[in-house]
ZAFI-558017 format. One record per atom (N, C-alpha, C, CB): residue number from 1; x, y, z; atom name. Coordinates in steps of 0.2 Angstrom, whole numbers, plus 5000, padded with zeros to 4 digits. Each point is the difference from the previous one (the first is absolute). Glycine has a CB too. Example, Ala and Ser with C-alpha at 12.3 -4.5 7.8 and 13.67 -1.06 7.14 Angstrom:
<pts>
num:X:Y:Z:atomo
1:5066:4972:5039:N $
1:4996:5006:5000:CA $
1:5004:5006:5000:C $
1:4991:4994:5006:CB $
2:5007:5011:4990:N $
2:5004:5006:5001:CA $
2:4996:5005:5003:C $
2:5006:4997:4990:CB $
</pts>
This chain:
<pts>
num:X:Y:Z:atomo
1:5155:4798:5106:N $
1:4999:5005:5005:CA $
1:4997:5006:4998:C $
1:5009:4995:5007:CB $
2:4986:5008:4996:N $
2:4997:5006:4998:CA $
2:4999:5005:5006:C $
2:4994:4994:4992:CB $
3:5006:5012:5007:N $
3:4998:5005:5005:CA $
3:4995:5005:4997:C $
3:5012:4999:5005:CB $
4:4985:5005:4999:N $
4:4995:5004:4998:CA $
4:5001:5007:5002:C $
4:4992:4991:5000:CB $
5:5005:5014:4996:N $
5:5000:5007:5002:CA $
5:4993:5002:5001:C $
5:5011:5003:4994:CB $
6:4987:5000:5011:N $
6:4993:5003:5001:CA $
6:5001:5007:5002:C $
6:4995:4989:5004:CB $
7:5001:5015:4992:N $
7:5000:5008:5001:CA $
7:4994:5001:5004:C $
7:5006:5002:4989:CB $
8:4995:4999:5017:N $
8:4994:5002:5005:CA $
8:4999:5007:5001:C $
8:5003:4990:5006:CB $
9:4999:5014:4989:N $
9:4999:5007:5000:CA $
9:5006:5004:5003:C $
9:4988:4998:5001:CB $
10:5012:5002:5006:N $
10:5005:5004:5003:CA $
10:5006:4996:5002:C $
10:4992:5006:5005:CB $
11:5008:4987:4993:N $
11:5005:4995:5001:CA $
11:5000:4995:4995:C $
11:4999:5002:5012:CB $
12:5008:4997:4985:N $
12:5001:4995:4996:CA $
12:5002:4994:5004:C $
12:5003:5008:4990:CB $
13:4994:4986:5009:N $
13:5001:4994:5004:CA $
13:5003:4995:4995:C $
13:4991:5002:5008:CB $
14:5015:4995:4994:N $
14:5004:4995:4997:CA $
14:4999:4994:5004:C $
14:5008:5008:4995:CB $
15:4989:4987:5002:N $
15:4999:4993:5003:CA $
15:5006:4996:4998:C $
15:4987:5001:5001:CB $
16:5016:4996:5004:N $
16:5006:4996:4999:CA $
16:5004:5002:4994:C $
16:4993:4990:5005:CB $
17:5010:5016:4995:N $
17:5003:5003:4994:CA $
17:5006:4996:4997:C $
17:4997:5011:5005:CB $
18:5003:4989:4989:N $
18:5006:4997:4996:CA $
18:5003:5005:4995:C $
18:4995:4988:5001:CB $
19:5011:5014:5000:N $
19:5003:5005:4996:CA $
19:4995:5005:4997:C $
19:5008:4991:4997:CB $
20:4991:5014:5008:N $
20:4995:5005:4998:CA $
20:5002:5004:4994:C $
20:4997:5001:5012:CB $
21:4999:5000:4983:N $
21:5002:5004:4994:CA $
21:5002:5007:5001:C $
21:4992:4993:4994:CB $
22:5012:5010:5002:N $
22:5002:5007:5001:CA $
22:4995:5005:4999:C $
22:5011:4996:4996:CB $
23:4983:5002:5001:N $
23:4994:5004:4999:CA $
23:4998:5002:5007:C $
23:4997:4994:4989:CB $
24:5004:5002:5016:N $
24:4998:5002:5007:CA $
24:5003:5007:5002:C $
24:4998:4988:5002:CB $
25:5008:5013:4996:N $
25:5004:5005:5002:CA $
25:4996:5007:4999:C $
25:5011:4994:4997:CB $
26:4986:5006:4997:N $
26:4996:5006:4999:CA $
26:4993:5001:5003:C $
26:5006:5000:4989:CB $
27:4992:4994:5013:N $
27:4993:5000:5004:CA $
27:5001:5001:5007:C $
27:4996:4992:4992:CB $
28:5010:5007:5011:N $
28:5001:5000:5007:CA $
28:5000:5007:5003:C $
28:5006:4990:5000:CB $
29:4995:5015:4996:N $
29:5001:5007:5002:CA $
29:4993:5002:5003:C $
29:5009:5002:4991:CB $
30:4986:4996:5006:N $
30:4993:5002:5002:CA $
30:4997:4996:5005:C $
30:4999:5005:4989:CB $
31:5003:4989:5013:N $
31:4997:4995:5004:CA $
31:5005:4997:5005:C $
31:4991:4998:4991:CB $
32:5006:4999:5014:N $
32:5003:4996:5005:CA $
32:5001:4993:4997:C $
32:4995:5007:5010:CB $
33:5010:4990:4992:N $
33:5001:4993:4997:CA $
33:5000:4995:5006:C $
33:5007:5004:4990:CB $
34:4990:4991:5009:N $
34:4999:4995:5005:CA $
34:5002:4993:4997:C $
34:4992:5006:5007:CB $
35:5011:4990:4997:N $
35:5001:4993:4998:CA $
35:4996:4995:5005:C $
35:5012:5003:4995:CB $
36:4984:4993:5002:N $
36:4996:4995:5004:CA $
36:5002:4993:4998:C $
36:4991:5008:5000:CB $
37:5011:4989:5005:N $
37:5003:4993:4999:CA $
37:4994:4995:5002:C $
37:5012:5003:5002:CB $
38:4987:4992:4993:N $
38:4995:4995:5001:CA $
38:5003:4994:5005:C $
38:4995:5002:4989:CB $
39:5012:4998:5011:N $
39:5004:4995:5004:CA $
39:5006:5003:5002:C $
39:4995:4990:4994:CB $
40:5007:5008:5012:N $
40:5007:5003:5003:CA $
40:5006:4999:4995:C $
40:4995:4998:5012:CB $
41:5005:4997:4985:N $
41:5005:4998:4995:CA $
41:5000:5003:4993:C $
41:5001:4990:5007:CB $
42:4993:5014:4992:N $
42:4999:5003:4993:CA $
42:5003:5007:5000:C $
42:4990:4993:4999:CB $
43:5016:5008:5004:N $
43:5003:5007:5000:CA $
43:5002:5002:4993:C $
43:5004:4998:5012:CB $
44:4999:4997:4984:N $
44:5002:5001:4994:CA $
44:5003:5007:4999:C $
44:4991:4993:4996:CB $
45:5006:5012:5001:N $
45:5004:5006:4998:CA $
45:4998:5005:5005:C $
45:5000:4998:4988:CB $
46:4997:5000:5018:N $
46:4998:5005:5005:CA $
46:5005:5005:5002:C $
46:4993:4991:5004:CB $
47:5013:5006:4998:N $
47:5006:5005:5002:CA $
47:5001:5005:4994:C $
47:5005:4991:5007:CB $
48:4995:5007:4987:N $
48:5001:5005:4995:CA $
48:4994:5006:5000:C $
48:5006:4991:4993:CB $
49:4988:5007:5008:N $
49:4995:5004:5001:CA $
49:5000:5005:5005:C $
49:4993:4992:4995:CB $
50:5010:5006:5011:N $
50:5001:5004:5006:CA $
50:5005:5005:4998:C $
50:4997:4991:5008:CB $
51:5009:5007:4989:N $
51:5005:5004:4998:CA $
51:4998:5005:4995:C $
51:5008:4991:5003:CB $
52:4989:5007:4991:N $
52:4999:5004:4995:CA $
52:4994:5005:5001:C $
52:5004:4991:4993:CB $
53:4991:5007:5011:N $
53:4994:5003:5000:CA $
53:4998:5003:5007:C $
53:4996:4994:4991:CB $
54:5008:5003:5014:N $
54:4998:5001:5007:CA $
54:4994:4997:5002:C $
54:5005:5011:4999:CB $
55:4994:4983:4998:N $
55:4993:4996:5001:CA $
55:5000:4998:5008:C $
55:5000:4996:4988:CB $
56:4994:5004:5014:N $
56:4999:4997:5007:CA $
56:4998:4993:4999:C $
56:4996:5011:5005:CB $
57:5006:4984:4999:N $
57:4999:4993:4999:CA $
57:4995:4997:5005:C $
57:5011:4999:4995:CB $
58:4984:4998:5002:N $
58:4994:4997:5004:CA $
58:5001:4992:4999:C $
58:4992:5010:4999:CB $
59:5010:4987:5007:N $
59:5000:4992:5000:CA $
59:4993:4997:5001:C $
59:5011:5001:5004:CB $
60:4989:4993:4995:N $
60:4993:4996:5001:CA $
60:4997:5001:5006:C $
60:5005:4992:4993:CB $
61:4998:5010:5013:N $
61:4997:5002:5006:CA $
61:4998:5007:5001:C $
61:5006:4990:5005:CB $
62:4996:5014:4990:N $
62:4999:5007:5001:CA $
62:4993:5002:4997:C $
62:5013:5002:5000:CB $
63:4984:5004:5002:N $
63:4995:5003:4996:CA $
63:5002:5003:4994:C $
63:4994:5002:5011:CB $
64:5003:4996:4983:N $
64:5002:5003:4994:CA $
64:4998:5007:4999:C $
64:5000:4989:4995:CB $
65:5002:5015:5000:N $
65:4998:5007:4999:CA $
65:4994:5001:4996:C $
65:5012:5003:5001:CB $
66:4986:5003:4999:N $
66:4994:5002:4995:CA $
66:4994:4995:5001:C $
66:5008:5004:4992:CB $
67:4989:4994:5003:N $
67:4993:4996:5001:CA $
67:5001:4993:4999:C $
67:4994:5010:4995:CB $
68:5012:4988:5006:N $
68:5002:4993:5000:CA $
68:4999:4996:5006:C $
68:5009:5003:4992:CB $
69:4987:4991:5008:N $
69:4999:4997:5006:CA $
69:5004:4993:5001:C $
69:4988:5005:4999:CB $
70:5015:4994:5006:N $
70:5004:4994:5002:CA $
70:4995:4995:5002:C $
70:5010:5006:5003:CB $
71:4991:4988:4994:N $
71:4995:4994:5002:CA $
71:5005:4995:5003:C $
71:4992:5003:4990:CB $
72:5006:4994:5015:N $
72:5003:4994:5003:CA $
72:5000:4994:4995:C $
72:4998:5004:5012:CB $
73:5007:4992:4988:N $
73:5001:4994:4997:CA $
73:5002:4995:5005:C $
73:5003:5005:4989:CB $
74:5000:4989:5009:N $
74:5001:4995:5004:CA $
74:5007:5000:5004:C $
74:4994:4994:4992:CB $
75:5009:5012:5007:N $
75:5007:5000:5002:CA $
75:5001:5008:5002:C $
75:5005:4990:4993:CB $
76:4998:5011:5013:N $
76:5001:5007:5003:CA $
76:5005:5003:4996:C $
76:4996:4997:5011:CB $
77:5008:5000:4985:N $
77:5006:5003:4996:CA $
77:4997:5002:4993:C $
77:5009:4994:5007:CB $
78:4985:5005:4992:N $
78:4997:5001:4993:CA $
78:4994:5004:5001:C $
78:5005:4990:4995:CB $
79:4992:5013:5000:N $
79:4994:5004:5000:CA $
79:4998:5000:4992:C $
79:5002:5007:5011:CB $
80:4991:4994:4989:N $
80:4997:5001:4993:CA $
80:4998:5008:5001:C $
80:4996:4987:4997:CB $
81:5003:5016:4998:N $
81:4997:5007:5000:CA $
81:4995:5001:4995:C $
81:5011:5004:5003:CB $
82:4984:5000:5000:N $
82:4993:5001:4996:CA $
82:5000:5007:4998:C $
82:4994:4991:5006:CB $
83:5005:5010:4988:N $
83:4999:5007:4997:CA $
83:4993:5001:4998:C $
83:5012:5000:4996:CB $
84:4984:5002:5008:N $
84:4993:5000:4999:CA $
84:4997:5004:4994:C $
84:4999:4998:5012:CB $
85:5005:5007:4987:N $
85:4998:5005:4994:CA $
85:5000:4996:4993:C $
85:5004:5010:5007:CB $
86:5001:4985:4993:N $
86:5001:4996:4994:CA $
86:4998:4993:5000:C $
86:5009:5008:4998:CB $
87:4988:4990:5008:N $
87:4999:4993:5001:CA $
87:5006:4995:4999:C $
87:4988:5003:4996:CB $
88:5018:5000:5006:N $
88:5006:4996:4999:CA $
88:5002:4997:5006:C $
88:5003:5008:4991:CB $
89:4999:4986:5009:N $
89:5003:4996:5005:CA $
89:5008:4999:4999:C $
89:4988:4995:5003:CB $
90:5016:5008:5001:N $
90:5007:4999:4998:CA $
90:5003:4994:5005:C $
90:5001:5012:4996:CB $
91:5002:4983:5001:N $
91:5002:4994:5005:CA $
91:5007:4999:4998:C $
91:4989:4995:5001:CB $
92:5015:5002:5004:N $
92:5007:4999:4998:CA $
92:5001:4992:4999:C $
92:5003:5010:5007:CB $
93:5000:4987:4998:N $
93:5001:4993:5000:CA $
93:4994:4995:5002:C $
93:5012:5003:5002:CB $
94:4982:5000:4998:N $
94:4994:4997:5002:CA $
94:4997:4996:4995:C $
94:4998:5008:5009:CB $
95:5002:4995:4985:N $
95:4997:4997:4994:CA $
95:5006:5000:4994:C $
95:4988:5004:5004:CB $
96:5011:4992:4991:N $
96:5004:5000:4994:CA $
96:4995:5000:4995:C $
96:5010:4994:5005:CB $
97:4992:5009:4989:N $
97:4996:5000:4994:CA $
97:5004:4998:4994:C $
97:4992:5009:5005:CB $
98:5010:4985:4994:N $
98:5004:4998:4994:CA $
98:4995:4998:4995:C $
98:5010:4996:5007:CB $
99:4987:4998:4993:N $
99:4995:4999:4995:CA $
99:4993:5001:5003:C $
99:5007:4991:4996:CB $
100:4992:5009:5010:N $
100:4994:5001:5004:CA $
100:5002:5003:5006:C $
100:4993:4991:4994:CB $
101:5002:5013:5009:N $
101:5001:5002:5007:CA $
101:4999:4995:5005:C $
101:4996:5011:4997:CB $
102:5009:4988:5007:N $
102:5000:4995:5006:CA $
102:5003:5002:5006:C $
102:5000:4991:4991:CB $
103:4998:5006:5014:N $
103:5003:5001:5007:CA $
103:5007:4998:5000:C $
103:4989:5000:5006:CB $
104:5016:5003:4996:N $
104:5007:4998:5000:CA $
104:5002:4996:5006:C $
104:5003:5010:4994:CB $
105:4994:4984:5006:N $
105:5001:4996:5006:CA $
105:5007:4997:5001:C $
105:4987:4997:4999:CB $
106:5017:5003:4996:N $
106:5007:4998:5001:CA $
106:5004:5004:5004:C $
106:4999:4995:4989:CB $
107:4999:5011:5012:N $
107:5003:5005:5004:CA $
107:4997:5001:5007:C $
107:5004:5006:4990:CB $
108:4994:4989:5013:N $
108:4996:5001:5006:CA $
108:5006:5001:5006:C $
108:4991:4992:4996:CB $
109:5007:5012:5009:N $
109:5005:5001:5005:CA $
109:4999:4994:5005:C $
109:4999:5012:5000:CB $
110:5007:4987:5004:N $
110:5000:4994:5004:CA $
110:4994:5000:5005:C $
110:5012:5000:4999:CB $
111:4985:4994:5001:N $
111:4994:4999:5005:CA $
111:4993:5002:4997:C $
111:5008:5002:5009:CB $
112:4992:5000:4985:N $
112:4994:5002:4996:CA $
112:4998:4995:4995:C $
112:5002:5012:5002:CB $
113:4992:4985:4999:N $
113:4998:4995:4995:CA $
113:4997:5004:4994:C $
113:4998:4991:5009:CB $
114:5001:5005:4985:N $
114:4997:5003:4994:CA $
114:4993:5002:5002:C $
114:5007:4993:4992:CB $
115:4989:5003:5011:N $
115:4993:5001:5002:CA $
115:5000:5007:5005:C $
115:4997:4987:4999:CB $
116:5007:5013:5005:N $
116:5000:5006:5005:CA $
116:5002:5007:4995:C $
116:5004:4993:5010:CB $
117:5000:5006:4986:N $
117:5001:5006:4995:CA $
117:4994:5002:4996:C $
117:5012:4996:4999:CB $
118:4985:4999:4998:N $
118:4994:5001:4996:CA $
118:4994:5003:5005:C $
118:5003:4991:4992:CB $
119:4996:5006:5014:N $
119:4996:5003:5005:CA $
119:5001:5008:5001:C $
119:4998:4988:5005:CB $
120:5008:5013:4996:N $
120:5002:5007:5002:CA $
120:4999:5005:4994:C $
120:5008:4995:5008:CB $
121:4993:5002:4986:N $
121:4999:5004:4994:CA $
121:4993:5001:4997:C $
121:5011:4996:4997:CB $
122:4984:4999:5005:N $
122:4993:5000:4998:CA $
122:4997:5007:5000:C $
122:4999:4988:5003:CB $
123:5002:5016:5002:N $
123:4996:5006:5001:CA $
123:5002:5005:4994:C $
123:5000:4999:5012:CB $
124:5005:5000:4984:N $
124:5002:5004:4994:CA $
124:4995:4999:4995:C $
124:5012:4999:5003:CB $
125:4985:4995:4997:N $
125:4995:4998:4994:CA $
125:4993:5004:5001:C $
125:5005:4989:5000:CB $
126:4994:5014:5006:N $
126:4994:5005:5001:CA $
126:5001:5007:4997:C $
126:4998:4993:5011:CB $
127:5008:5009:4988:N $
127:5001:5006:4997:CA $
127:4998:5001:4993:C $
127:5010:5001:5007:CB $
128:4988:5005:4991:N $
128:4998:5000:4993:CA $
128:5006:5001:4995:C $
128:4989:5006:5004:CB $
129:5015:4989:4996:N $
129:5006:5000:4996:CA $
129:4999:5000:4992:C $
129:5005:4994:5010:CB $
130:4999:5011:4987:N $
130:5000:5001:4993:CA $
130:5007:4998:4997:C $
130:4991:5009:5001:CB $
131:5014:4992:5003:N $
131:5007:4999:4998:CA $
131:5003:4996:5006:C $
131:5001:5010:4992:CB $
132:5003:4985:5006:N $
132:5005:4997:5005:CA $
132:5007:5001:4998:C $
132:4991:4991:5003:CB $
133:5012:5013:5000:N $
133:5007:5002:4998:CA $
133:5005:4996:5004:C $
133:4996:5011:4997:CB $
134:5006:4983:5000:N $
134:5005:4996:5003:CA $
134:5007:5002:4998:C $
134:4992:4991:4999:CB $
135:5013:5007:5006:N $
135:5007:5002:4998:CA $
135:5004:4995:4997:C $
135:4999:5007:5010:CB $
136:4998:4987:4990:N $
136:5003:4994:4996:CA $
136:4995:4998:4995:C $
136:5007:4996:5010:CB $
137:4994:5005:4984:N $
137:4995:4999:4994:CA $
137:4997:5006:4997:C $
137:4998:4989:5006:CB $
138:4997:5010:4991:N $
138:4996:5005:4996:CA $
138:4994:5003:5004:C $
138:5004:4995:4989:CB $
139:4995:5011:5011:N $
139:4994:5003:5004:CA $
139:4994:4997:4997:C $
139:5006:5010:5003:CB $
140:4989:4989:5001:N $
140:4993:4997:4998:CA $
140:4996:5006:4999:C $
140:5001:4989:5007:CB $
141:4997:5012:4987:N $
141:4996:5006:4998:CA $
141:4993:4998:4997:C $
141:5011:5006:4997:CB $
142:4988:4987:5002:N $
142:4993:4998:4998:CA $
142:4997:4995:5004:C $
142:5004:5002:4988:CB $
143:4990:4999:5014:N $
143:4997:4995:5005:CA $
143:5004:4999:5006:C $
143:4995:4995:4990:CB $
144:5008:5011:5013:N $
144:5004:4999:5006:CA $
144:4997:4998:5006:C $
144:5006:5009:4995:CB $
145:4988:4993:5006:N $
145:4997:4997:5006:CA $
145:4998:4993:5000:C $
145:4995:5011:5002:CB $
146:5003:4987:4992:N $
146:4998:4993:4999:CA $
146:5006:4995:5001:C $
146:4990:5004:4993:CB $
147:5016:4999:5003:N $
147:5006:4996:5001:CA $
147:5003:5000:5007:C $
147:5002:5003:4988:CB $
148:4997:5002:5015:N $
148:5002:5000:5007:CA $
148:4996:4995:5004:C $
148:5004:5012:4999:CB $
149:4990:4988:5001:N $
149:4995:4995:5003:CA $
149:5002:4993:4998:C $
149:4991:5009:5000:CB $
150:5011:4990:4994:N $
150:5002:4993:4998:CA $
150:5006:4998:5003:C $
150:4994:5002:4989:CB $
151:5011:5003:5011:N $
151:5006:4998:5003:CA $
151:5000:4999:5008:C $
151:5005:5007:4991:CB $
152:4990:4996:5012:N $
152:4999:4999:5007:CA $
152:4995:4994:5002:C $
152:5003:5012:5001:CB $
153:4994:4986:4994:N $
153:4995:4995:5001:CA $
153:4994:5002:5004:C $
153:5009:4992:5000:CB $
154:4989:5015:4998:N $
154:4995:5003:5004:CA $
154:4993:5000:4996:C $
154:5009:5007:5005:CB $
</pts>
C-alpha cells in the first residue's frame, strides 16, 4: 500500500495517508492539512491526521482542496484525482501496478462488469498523464500515459 503527499502551496494534501511521518509536524504550522480519500475504505491513518494536524477530510464524493480535480470512475464510492500542474493521476483501488499497470477488475462493485469499468475509466486516457500514482503497487513514472492507455485498451 502507498500514500502520497502533495504540497499545493497553501495546503498540504495527504492522499490515503498511511502513518504520516513526524516530519509533517514541522510543516503543518505554516499550512492547512487536508486528507483526500480515493475510496471510502482507504481511511488508513486518516483519524490520526485529523487528531495530530486538524486535517480536513475529503471523501470520494467531495470536492477536493486546492488545484486538485476529482474525476469520476466506475463507482460512486471511489474517485481518481488529477493534479494538472504535475500531470499526475492519483488512483486508489481502480488500478494496480505490481508488474505492470492494470485495471483492478477483481475489485468490481456488485453489478458492474469489467467492460463497464473500463468504459468509465477510458476518459482518463485523454489526460496528458506523466505520472500514475497508484495506492497498490509502484507509481508509474515512465511512459505513464502510454501505460495507462494500454491498461484501458484505449
